[in-house]
N, CA, C, O and the ligand as a Tripos MOL2 file, in Angstrom:
@<TRIPOS>MOLECULE
protein
  241   239    61     0     0
PROTEIN
NO_CHARGES

@<TRIPOS>ATOM
      1 N           4.2770  -14.3400   -0.3170 N.3       1 MET1
      2 CA          5.0100  -13.9770    0.7830 C.3       1 MET1
      3 C           5.3830  -12.1840    0.6900 C.2       1 MET1
      4 O           5.8960  -11.6590   -0.2980 O.2       1 MET1
      5 N           5.0890  -11.6410    1.6280 N.am      2 GLY2
      6 CA          5.5670  -10.2680    1.5550 C.3       2 GLY2
      7 C           6.2190   -9.5820    2.7540 C.2       2 GLY2
      8 O           5.8410   -9.9660    3.8610 O.2       2 GLY2
      9 N           7.1550   -8.6140    2.6920 N.am      3 LYS3
     10 CA          7.7540   -8.1540    3.8310 C.3       3 LYS3
     11 C           7.5940   -6.6350    4.0180 C.2       3 LYS3
     12 O           7.7520   -5.8500    3.0830 O.2       3 LYS3
     13 N           7.3090   -6.2990    5.1280 N.am      4 CYS4
     14 CA          6.7750   -4.7370    5.2030 C.3       4 CYS4
     15 C           8.0480   -4.0540    5.0820 C.2       4 CYS4
     16 O           9.0200   -4.4150    5.7450 O.2       4 CYS4
     17 N           8.0930   -3.0280    4.2190 N.am      5 PRO5
     18 CA          9.3370   -2.0450    3.9530 C.3       5 PRO5
     19 C           9.6380   -1.3440    5.2380 C.2       5 PRO5
     20 O          10.8020   -0.9710    5.3810 O.2       5 PRO5
     21 N           8.9220   -1.1400    6.0410 N.am      6 ASP6
     22 CA          9.1460   -0.2430    7.1700 C.3       6 ASP6
     23 C           9.8260   -1.0770    8.3300 C.2       6 ASP6
     24 O          10.8990   -0.7540    8.8390 O.2       6 ASP6
     25 N           9.1240   -2.1270    8.6710 N.am      7 CYS7
     26 CA          9.6710   -2.8190    9.8010 C.3       7 CYS7
     27 C          10.1890   -4.2020    9.7550 C.2       7 CYS7
     28 O          10.5830   -4.9060   10.6840 O.2       7 CYS7
     29 N          10.0970   -4.4970    8.2710 N.am      8 MET8
     30 CA         10.7380   -5.9680    7.8640 C.3       8 MET8
     31 C          10.1020   -7.1090    8.5740 C.2       8 MET8
     32 O          10.7490   -8.0940    8.9280 O.2       8 MET8
     33 N           8.8200   -6.9640    8.7780 N.am      9 LYS9
     34 CA          8.1140   -8.0410    9.4000 C.3       9 LYS9
     35 C           7.6410   -9.0000    8.2010 C.2       9 LYS9
     36 O           7.1600   -8.3820    7.2510 O.2       9 LYS9
     37 N           7.6810  -10.1810    8.0900 N.am     10 GLU10
     38 CA          7.3810  -11.0880    7.1390 C.3      10 GLU10
     39 C           5.7860  -11.5690    7.2270 C.2      10 GLU10
     40 O           5.2740  -11.8130    8.3200 O.2      10 GLU10
     41 N           5.1290  -11.6700    6.1100 N.am     11 TYR11
     42 CA          3.7370  -12.1130    6.1290 C.3      11 TYR11
     43 C           3.5460  -13.2400    5.1230 C.2      11 TYR11
     44 O           3.8530  -13.0370    3.9480 O.2      11 TYR11
     45 N           3.0560  -14.4210    5.5130 N.am     12 ARG12
     46 CA          2.8510  -15.4360    4.5360 C.3      12 ARG12
     47 C           1.5230  -15.2550    3.8540 C.2      12 ARG12
     48 O           1.4320  -15.5310    2.6580 O.2      12 ARG12
     49 N           0.4830  -14.8070    4.5330 N.am     13 GLU13
     50 CA         -0.7420  -14.5690    3.6760 C.3      13 GLU13
     51 C          -1.1410  -13.1650    3.3950 C.2      13 GLU13
     52 O          -1.2950  -12.3650    4.3170 O.2      13 GLU13
     53 N          -1.3000  -12.8650    2.2320 N.am     14 HIS14
     54 CA         -1.6680  -11.6630    1.6650 C.3      14 HIS14
     55 C          -3.2460  -11.4300    1.9260 C.2      14 HIS14
     56 O          -4.0770  -12.3320    2.0350 O.2      14 HIS14
     57 N          -3.4630  -10.2140    1.9950 N.am     15 LYS15
     58 CA         -5.0880   -9.9960    2.4760 C.3      15 LYS15
     59 C          -5.9030  -10.0200    1.1850 C.2      15 LYS15
     60 O          -7.0830  -10.3700    1.2170 O.2      15 LYS15
     61 N          -5.2990   -9.6540    0.0440 N.am     16 LYS16
     62 CA         -5.8000   -9.6350   -1.4070 C.3      16 LYS16
     63 C          -5.0720   -9.7560   -2.4200 C.2      16 LYS16
     64 O          -3.9940   -9.1620   -2.4520 O.2      16 LYS16
     65 N          -5.3870  -10.3540   -3.2150 N.am     17 LYS17
     66 CA         -4.6220  -10.4000   -4.6740 C.3      17 LYS17
     67 C          -5.2950  -10.0740   -5.9010 C.2      17 LYS17
     68 O          -6.4740  -10.4130   -6.0060 O.2      17 LYS17
     69 N          -4.7760   -9.5180   -6.7690 N.am     18 TRP18
     70 CA         -5.3140   -9.1220   -8.1340 C.3      18 TRP18
     71 C          -4.3270   -8.9340   -9.2070 C.2      18 TRP18
     72 O          -3.1540   -8.8230   -8.8480 O.2      18 TRP18
     73 N          -4.5830   -8.8820  -10.3880 N.am     19 LYS19
     74 CA         -3.8840   -8.6420  -11.5560 C.3      19 LYS19
     75 C          -3.8970   -7.1300  -11.8830 C.2      19 LYS19
     76 O          -4.8610   -6.3900  -11.6860 O.2      19 LYS19
     77 N          -2.7840   -6.7890  -12.3750 N.am     20 TYR20
     78 CA         -2.5500   -5.3340  -12.7870 C.3      20 TYR20
     79 C          -1.9500   -5.2120  -13.9140 C.2      20 TYR20
     80 O          -0.7280   -5.0680  -13.8740 O.2      20 TYR20
     81 N          -2.6200   -5.2340  -15.1970 N.am     21 GLY21
     82 CA         -1.7390   -5.4160  -16.3900 C.3      21 GLY21
     83 C          -1.0180   -6.7970  -16.2100 C.2      21 GLY21
     84 O          -1.5720   -7.8130  -15.7900 O.2      21 GLY21
     85 N           0.4270   -6.6790  -16.6240 N.am     22 LYS22
     86 CA          1.1080   -7.9520  -16.5390 C.3      22 LYS22
     87 C           1.4880   -8.4130  -15.0900 C.2      22 LYS22
     88 O           1.9060   -9.5410  -14.8290 O.2      22 LYS22
     89 N           1.2890   -7.3710  -14.1430 N.am     23 PHE23
     90 CA          1.7430   -7.9390  -12.8060 C.3      23 PHE23
     91 C           0.6790   -8.5040  -12.0180 C.2      23 PHE23
     92 O          -0.5060   -8.2520  -12.2370 O.2      23 PHE23
     93 N           1.1800   -9.4330  -10.8980 N.am     24 ASP24
     94 CA          0.2430   -9.8180   -9.8880 C.3      24 ASP24
     95 C           0.5000   -8.9760   -8.7980 C.2      24 ASP24
     96 O           1.6670   -8.7300   -8.4920 O.2      24 ASP24
     97 N          -0.5780   -8.4330   -8.0840 N.am     25 VAL25
     98 CA         -0.4420   -7.6670   -6.9580 C.3      25 VAL25
     99 C          -0.9880   -8.3820   -5.6320 C.2      25 VAL25
    100 O          -2.0990   -8.9110   -5.5880 O.2      25 VAL25
    101 N          -0.0780   -8.3430   -4.5400 N.am     26 GLU26
    102 CA         -0.5070   -8.7630   -3.2820 C.3      26 GLU26
    103 C          -0.6680   -7.7350   -2.3110 C.2      26 GLU26
    104 O           0.2390   -6.9080   -2.2180 O.2      26 GLU26
    105 N          -1.5160   -7.6550   -1.6820 N.am     27 ALA27
    106 CA         -1.8880   -6.3900   -0.6600 C.3      27 ALA27
    107 C          -1.5810   -6.9690    0.8880 C.2      27 ALA27
    108 O          -2.0210   -8.0800    1.1830 O.2      27 ALA27
    109 N          -0.9960   -6.3730    1.6390 N.am     28 TYR28
    110 CA         -0.9540   -6.6350    3.0430 C.3      28 TYR28
    111 C          -0.9230   -5.4110    3.8330 C.2      28 TYR28
    112 O          -0.4490   -4.3390    3.4570 O.2      28 TYR28
    113 N          -1.5370   -5.6880    5.0990 N.am     29 THR29
    114 CA         -1.5310   -4.6770    6.1890 C.3      29 THR29
    115 C          -0.8090   -5.2670    7.3030 C.2      29 THR29
    116 O          -1.1010   -6.2860    7.9280 O.2      29 THR29
    117 N           0.2900   -4.3890    7.4810 N.am     30 CYS30
    118 CA          1.3980   -4.8330    8.7620 C.3      30 CYS30
    119 C           0.6110   -4.1770   10.0310 C.2      30 CYS30
    120 O          -0.2710   -3.3210   10.1020 O.2      30 CYS30
    121 N           1.2810   -4.9130   10.9550 N.am     31 GLU31
    122 CA          0.7700   -4.4540   12.3130 C.3      31 GLU31
    123 C           1.3750   -3.0780   12.8480 C.2      31 GLU31
    124 O           1.0080   -2.4890   13.8650 O.2      31 GLU31
    125 N           2.3840   -2.6810   11.9530 N.am     32 CYS32
    126 CA          3.0540   -1.4580   12.3650 C.3      32 CYS32
    127 C           2.2960   -0.4390   11.8410 C.2      32 CYS32
    128 O           2.6290    0.6820   12.2260 O.2      32 CYS32
    129 N           1.3670   -0.5020   11.0680 N.am     33 GLY33
    130 CA          0.3990    0.5120   10.3340 C.3      33 GLY33
    131 C           0.7220    0.7770    9.0340 C.2      33 GLY33
    132 O           0.1050    1.7070    8.5140 O.2      33 GLY33
    133 N           1.5220    0.2020    8.3840 N.am     34 THR34
    134 CA          1.9130    0.3420    6.9220 C.3      34 THR34
    135 C           1.1100   -0.5260    6.1050 C.2      34 THR34
    136 O           1.0610   -1.7080    6.4490 O.2      34 THR34
    137 N           0.4940   -0.1740    5.1250 N.am     35 ASN35
    138 CA         -0.0320   -1.0270    4.1150 C.3      35 ASN35
    139 C           1.1020   -1.0410    3.0470 C.2      35 ASN35
    140 O           1.7540   -0.0390    2.7560 O.2      35 ASN35
    141 N           1.2670   -2.2250    2.5140 N.am     36 PHE36
    142 CA          2.1900   -2.2420    1.3820 C.3      36 PHE36
    143 C           1.6000   -3.3840    0.2530 C.2      36 PHE36
    144 O           0.8030   -4.2510    0.6090 O.2      36 PHE36
    145 N           2.0630   -3.2820   -1.0650 N.am     37 ARG37
    146 CA          1.5040   -3.9290   -1.8220 C.3      37 ARG37
    147 C           2.7560   -4.4860   -2.8770 C.2      37 ARG37
    148 O           3.5020   -3.6450   -3.3790 O.2      37 ARG37
    149 N           2.8920   -5.5740   -3.1040 N.am     38 ASP38
    150 CA          3.8900   -6.3520   -3.7560 C.3      38 ASP38
    151 C           3.5120   -6.6250   -5.2590 C.2      38 ASP38
    152 O           2.5300   -7.2540   -5.6520 O.2      38 ASP38
    153 N           4.4500   -6.0490   -5.9890 N.am     39 TYR39
    154 CA          4.2300   -6.2300   -7.4940 C.3      39 TYR39
    155 C           5.0100   -7.4100   -7.9920 C.2      39 TYR39
    156 O           6.2090   -7.3850   -7.7150 O.2      39 TYR39
    157 N           4.5860   -8.3900   -8.6410 N.am     40 SER40
    158 CA          5.4200   -9.3240   -9.2140 C.3      40 SER40
    159 C           5.0580   -9.4900  -10.8190 C.2      40 SER40
    160 O           3.9240   -9.4980  -11.2990 O.2      40 SER40
    161 N           6.2880   -9.6170  -11.5130 N.am     41 LEU41
    162 CA          6.0940  -10.0010  -12.7380 C.3      41 LEU41
    163 C           6.5850  -11.5150  -13.0890 C.2      41 LEU41
    164 O           7.6650  -11.9780  -12.7220 O.2      41 LEU41
    165 N           5.6860  -12.1530  -13.8020 N.am     42 GLU42
    166 CA          6.0590  -13.6060  -14.1890 C.3      42 GLU42
    167 C           6.7940  -14.4250  -13.0010 C.2      42 GLU42
    168 O           7.7760  -15.1580  -13.1260 O.2      42 GLU42
    169 N           6.1290  -14.1420  -11.8990 N.am     43 GLY43
    170 CA          6.4600  -15.0390  -10.4610 C.3      43 GLY43
    171 C           7.6360  -14.3750   -9.8950 C.2      43 GLY43
    172 O           8.0740  -14.8630   -8.8530 O.2      43 GLY43
    173 N           8.2500  -13.3170  -10.4050 N.am     44 LYS44
    174 CA          9.2820  -12.6170   -9.6680 C.3      44 LYS44
    175 C           8.9900  -11.4080   -8.9180 C.2      44 LYS44
    176 O           8.3840  -10.5900   -9.6100 O.2      44 LYS44
    177 N           9.2030  -11.0590   -7.8290 N.am     45 HIS45
    178 CA          9.0590   -9.8100   -7.2720 C.3      45 HIS45
    179 C           9.6780   -8.6680   -7.9440 C.2      45 HIS45
    180 O          10.8680   -8.6960   -8.2610 O.2      45 HIS45
    181 N           8.9100   -7.6500   -8.1780 N.am     46 ASN46
    182 CA          9.4170   -6.6280   -9.1470 C.3      46 ASN46
    183 C           9.5940   -5.3800   -8.2990 C.2      46 ASN46
    184 O          10.7440   -4.9420   -8.2470 O.2      46 ASN46
    185 N           8.5680   -4.6800   -7.5700 N.am     47 PHE47
    186 CA          8.5950   -3.7020   -6.8110 C.3      47 PHE47
    187 C           7.7070   -3.7690   -5.4950 C.2      47 PHE47
    188 O           7.0040   -4.7750   -5.4070 O.2      47 PHE47
    189 N           7.6420   -2.9480   -4.5710 N.am     48 THR48
    190 CA          6.8450   -2.6400   -3.6380 C.3      48 THR48
    191 C           6.3340   -1.3800   -3.4070 C.2      48 THR48
    192 O           7.1490   -0.4590   -3.3530 O.2      48 THR48
    193 N           5.1400   -1.1340   -3.2550 N.am     49 LEU49
    194 CA          4.5760    0.3250   -2.8580 C.3      49 LEU49
    195 C           3.8820    0.3110   -1.6270 C.2      49 LEU49
    196 O           3.0430   -0.5420   -1.3390 O.2      49 LEU49
    197 N           4.2680    1.3680   -0.8050 N.am     50 LYS50
    198 CA          3.6330    1.3770    0.6370 C.3      50 LYS50
    199 C           2.9170    2.7670    0.8380 C.2      50 LYS50
    200 O           3.0160    3.8010    0.1790 O.2      50 LYS50
    201 N           2.2050    2.4850    1.8940 N.am     51 LYS51
    202 CA          1.3770    3.6950    2.2150 C.3      51 LYS51
    203 C           1.2220    3.6600    3.8140 C.2      51 LYS51
    204 O           0.9490    2.5580    4.2910 O.2      51 LYS51
    205 N           1.3440    4.5760    4.5560 N.am     52 ASN52
    206 CA          1.2200    4.7260    5.9690 C.3      52 ASN52
    207 C           0.8580    5.9850    6.3170 C.2      52 ASN52
    208 O           0.7220    6.8470    5.4480 O.2      52 ASN52
    209 N           0.6680    6.2330    7.5750 N.am     53 LYS53
    210 CA         -0.0550    7.3890    8.1630 C.3      53 LYS53
    211 C           0.7100    8.6920    7.8030 C.2      53 LYS53
    212 O           0.1090    9.7430    7.5800 O.2      53 LYS53
    213 N           2.1390    8.5730    7.7540 N.am     54 ASN54
    214 CA          2.9330    9.9150    7.2830 C.3      54 ASN54
    215 C           2.9390   10.0260    5.7560 C.2      54 ASN54
    216 O           3.6210   10.9710    5.3570 O.2      54 ASN54
    217 N           2.2850    9.2180    4.7020 N.am     55 THR55
    218 CA          2.4130    9.5070    3.5700 C.3      55 THR55
    219 C           0.9540    9.6230    2.8600 C.2      55 THR55
    220 O          -0.0120    9.0230    3.3300 O.2      55 THR55
    221 N           0.8740   10.2950    1.8970 N.am     56 LYS56
    222 CA         -0.3920   10.4030    1.1660 C.3      56 LYS56
    223 C          -0.2500    9.6660   -0.1230 C.2      56 LYS56
    224 O           0.6860    9.9290   -0.8780 O.2      56 LYS56
    225 N          -1.0570    8.8360   -0.3830 N.am     57 GLY57
    226 CA         -1.0320    7.8970   -1.4000 C.3      57 GLY57
    227 C           0.1080    7.0640   -1.4170 C.2      57 GLY57
    228 O           0.9130    7.1710   -0.4910 O.2      57 GLY57
    229 N           0.3450    6.0810   -2.5140 N.am     58 TRP58
    230 CA          1.1220    4.9650   -2.6070 C.3      58 TRP58
    231 C           2.5050    5.5410   -3.1040 C.2      58 TRP58
    232 O           2.6570    6.1550   -4.1600 O.2      58 TRP58
    233 N           3.5000    5.2470   -2.1730 N.am     59 ARG59
    234 CA          4.9050    5.2760   -2.8150 C.3      59 ARG59
    235 C           5.8580    4.1870   -2.8700 C.2      59 ARG59
    236 O           5.6530    3.1970   -2.1670 O.2      59 ARG59
    237 N           6.7870    4.2450   -3.5540 N.am     60 LYS60
    238 CA          7.9880    3.3450   -3.5770 C.3      60 LYS60
    239 C           8.6860    3.2930   -2.3670 C.2      60 LYS60
    240 O           9.6900    2.5880   -2.2640 O.2      60 LYS60
    241 ZN          5.7610   -3.0530    9.4620 Zn       61 ZN61
@<TRIPOS>BOND
     1     1     2 1
     2     2     3 1
     3     3     4 2
     4     3     5 am
     5     5     6 1
     6     6     7 1
     7     7     8 2
     8     7     9 am
     9     9    10 1
    10    10    11 1
    11    11    12 2
    12    11    13 am
    13    13    14 1
    14    14    15 1
    15    15    16 2
    16    15    17 am
    17    17    18 1
    18    18    19 1
    19    19    20 2
    20    19    21 am
    21    21    22 1
    22    22    23 1
    23    23    24 2
    24    23    25 am
    25    25    26 1
    26    26    27 1
    27    27    28 2
    28    27    29 am
    29    29    30 1
    30    30    31 1
    31    31    32 2
    32    31    33 am
    33    33    34 1
    34    34    35 1
    35    35    36 2
    36    35    37 am
    37    37    38 1
    38    38    39 1
    39    39    40 2
    40    39    41 am
    41    41    42 1
    42    42    43 1
    43    43    44 2
    44    43    45 am
    45    45    46 1
    46    46    47 1
    47    47    48 2
    48    47    49 am
    49    49    50 1
    50    50    51 1
    51    51    52 2
    52    51    53 am
    53    53    54 1
    54    54    55 1
    55    55    56 2
    56    55    57 am
    57    57    58 1
    58    58    59 1
    59    59    60 2
    60    59    61 am
    61    61    62 1
    62    62    63 1
    63    63    64 2
    64    63    65 am
    65    65    66 1
    66    66    67 1
    67    67    68 2
    68    67    69 am
    69    69    70 1
    70    70    71 1
    71    71    72 2
    72    71    73 am
    73    73    74 1
    74    74    75 1
    75    75    76 2
    76    75    77 am
    77    77    78 1
    78    78    79 1
    79    79    80 2
    80    79    81 am
    81    81    82 1
    82    82    83 1
    83    83    84 2
    84    83    85 am
    85    85    86 1
    86    86    87 1
    87    87    88 2
    88    87    89 am
    89    89    90 1
    90    90    91 1
    91    91    92 2
    92    91    93 am
    93    93    94 1
    94    94    95 1
    95    95    96 2
    96    95    97 am
    97    97    98 1
    98    98    99 1
    99    99   100 2
   100    99   101 am
   101   101   102 1
   102   102   103 1
   103   103   104 2
   104   103   105 am
   105   105   106 1
   106   106   107 1
   107   107   108 2
   108   107   109 am
   109   109   110 1
   110   110   111 1
   111   111   112 2
   112   111   113 am
   113   113   114 1
   114   114   115 1
   115   115   116 2
   116   115   117 am
   117   117   118 1
   118   118   119 1
   119   119   120 2
   120   119   121 am
   121   121   122 1
   122   122   123 1
   123   123   124 2
   124   123   125 am
   125   125   126 1
   126   126   127 1
   127   127   128 2
   128   127   129 am
   129   129   130 1
   130   130   131 1
   131   131   132 2
   132   131   133 am
   133   133   134 1
   134   134   135 1
   135   135   136 2
   136   135   137 am
   137   137   138 1
   138   138   139 1
   139   139   140 2
   140   139   141 am
   141   141   142 1
   142   142   143 1
   143   143   144 2
   144   143   145 am
   145   145   146 1
   146   146   147 1
   147   147   148 2
   148   147   149 am
   149   149   150 1
   150   150   151 1
   151   151   152 2
   152   151   153 am
   153   153   154 1
   154   154   155 1
   155   155   156 2
   156   155   157 am
   157   157   158 1
   158   158   159 1
   159   159   160 2
   160   159   161 am
   161   161   162 1
   162   162   163 1
   163   163   164 2
   164   163   165 am
   165   165   166 1
   166   166   167 1
   167   167   168 2
   168   167   169 am
   169   169   170 1
   170   170   171 1
   171   171   172 2
   172   171   173 am
   173   173   174 1
   174   174   175 1
   175   175   176 2
   176   175   177 am
   177   177   178 1
   178   178   179 1
   179   179   180 2
   180   179   181 am
   181   181   182 1
   182   182   183 1
   183   183   184 2
   184   183   185 am
   185   185   186 1
   186   186   187 1
   187   187   188 2
   188   187   189 am
   189   189   190 1
   190   190   191 1
   191   191   192 2
   192   191   193 am
   193   193   194 1
   194   194   195 1
   195   195   196 2
   196   195   197 am
   197   197   198 1
   198   198   199 1
   199   199   200 2
   200   199   201 am
   201   201   202 1
   202   202   203 1
   203   203   204 2
   204   203   205 am
   205   205   206 1
   206   206   207 1
   207   207   208 2
   208   207   209 am
   209   209   210 1
   210   210   211 1
   211   211   212 2
   212   211   213 am
   213   213   214 1
   214   214   215 1
   215   215   216 2
   216   215   217 am
   217   217   218 1
   218   218   219 1
   219   219   220 2
   220   219   221 am
   221   221   222 1
   222   222   223 1
   223   223   224 2
   224   223   225 am
   225   225   226 1
   226   226   227 1
   227   227   228 2
   228   227   229 am
   229   229   230 1
   230   230   231 1
   231   231   232 2
   232   231   233 am
   233   233   234 1
   234   234   235 1
   235   235   236 2
   236   235   237 am
   237   237   238 1
   238   238   239 1
   239   239   240 2
@<TRIPOS>SUBSTRUCTURE
     1 MET1         2 RESIDUE 1 A MET
     2 GLY2         6 RESIDUE 1 A GLY
     3 LYS3        10 RESIDUE 1 A LYS
     4 CYS4        14 RESIDUE 1 A CYS
     5 PRO5        18 RESIDUE 1 A PRO
     6 ASP6        22 RESIDUE 1 A ASP
     7 CYS7        26 RESIDUE 1 A CYS
     8 MET8        30 RESIDUE 1 A MET
     9 LYS9        34 RESIDUE 1 A LYS
    10 GLU10       38 RESIDUE 1 A GLU
    11 TYR11       42 RESIDUE 1 A TYR
    12 ARG12       46 RESIDUE 1 A ARG
    13 GLU13       50 RESIDUE 1 A GLU
    14 HIS14       54 RESIDUE 1 A HIS
    15 LYS15       58 RESIDUE 1 A LYS
    16 LYS16       62 RESIDUE 1 A LYS
    17 LYS17       66 RESIDUE 1 A LYS
    18 TRP18       70 RESIDUE 1 A TRP
    19 LYS19       74 RESIDUE 1 A LYS
    20 TYR20       78 RESIDUE 1 A TYR
    21 GLY21       82 RESIDUE 1 A GLY
    22 LYS22       86 RESIDUE 1 A LYS
    23 PHE23       90 RESIDUE 1 A PHE
    24 ASP24       94 RESIDUE 1 A ASP
    25 VAL25       98 RESIDUE 1 A VAL
    26 GLU26      102 RESIDUE 1 A GLU
    27 ALA27      106 RESIDUE 1 A ALA
    28 TYR28      110 RESIDUE 1 A TYR
    29 THR29      114 RESIDUE 1 A THR
    30 CYS30      118 RESIDUE 1 A CYS
    31 GLU31      122 RESIDUE 1 A GLU
    32 CYS32      126 RESIDUE 1 A CYS
    33 GLY33      130 RESIDUE 1 A GLY
    34 THR34      134 RESIDUE 1 A THR
    35 ASN35      138 RESIDUE 1 A ASN
    36 PHE36      142 RESIDUE 1 A PHE
    37 ARG37      146 RESIDUE 1 A ARG
    38 ASP38      150 RESIDUE 1 A ASP
    39 TYR39      154 RESIDUE 1 A TYR
    40 SER40      158 RESIDUE 1 A SER
    41 LEU41      162 RESIDUE 1 A LEU
    42 GLU42      166 RESIDUE 1 A GLU
    43 GLY43      170 RESIDUE 1 A GLY
    44 LYS44      174 RESIDUE 1 A LYS
    45 HIS45      178 RESIDUE 1 A HIS
    46 ASN46      182 RESIDUE 1 A ASN
    47 PHE47      186 RESIDUE 1 A PHE
    48 THR48      190 RESIDUE 1 A THR
    49 LEU49      194 RESIDUE 1 A LEU
    50 LYS50      198 RESIDUE 1 A LYS
    51 LYS51      202 RESIDUE 1 A LYS
    52 ASN52      206 RESIDUE 1 A ASN
    53 LYS53      210 RESIDUE 1 A LYS
    54 ASN54      214 RESIDUE 1 A ASN
    55 THR55      218 RESIDUE 1 A THR
    56 LYS56      222 RESIDUE 1 A LYS
    57 GLY57      226 RESIDUE 1 A GLY
    58 TRP58      230 RESIDUE 1 A TRP
    59 ARG59      234 RESIDUE 1 A ARG
    60 LYS60      238 RESIDUE 1 A LYS
    61 ZN61       241 GROUP 0 **** ****
């Protein structure tokens, strides 16, 4: 489950999931236009990166 860092809407289903080193990454696209990626370490949420039309590239 992921929560949009911009509008706080919660999503049950991620769009994509993959491994990044020790992290599990879940990617979401929010209806507000923000893309965000949740990084989890050993099943616990660790940090979120986001990207929207106002930012270039991925930011915390
Ligand atoms: Zn949003």
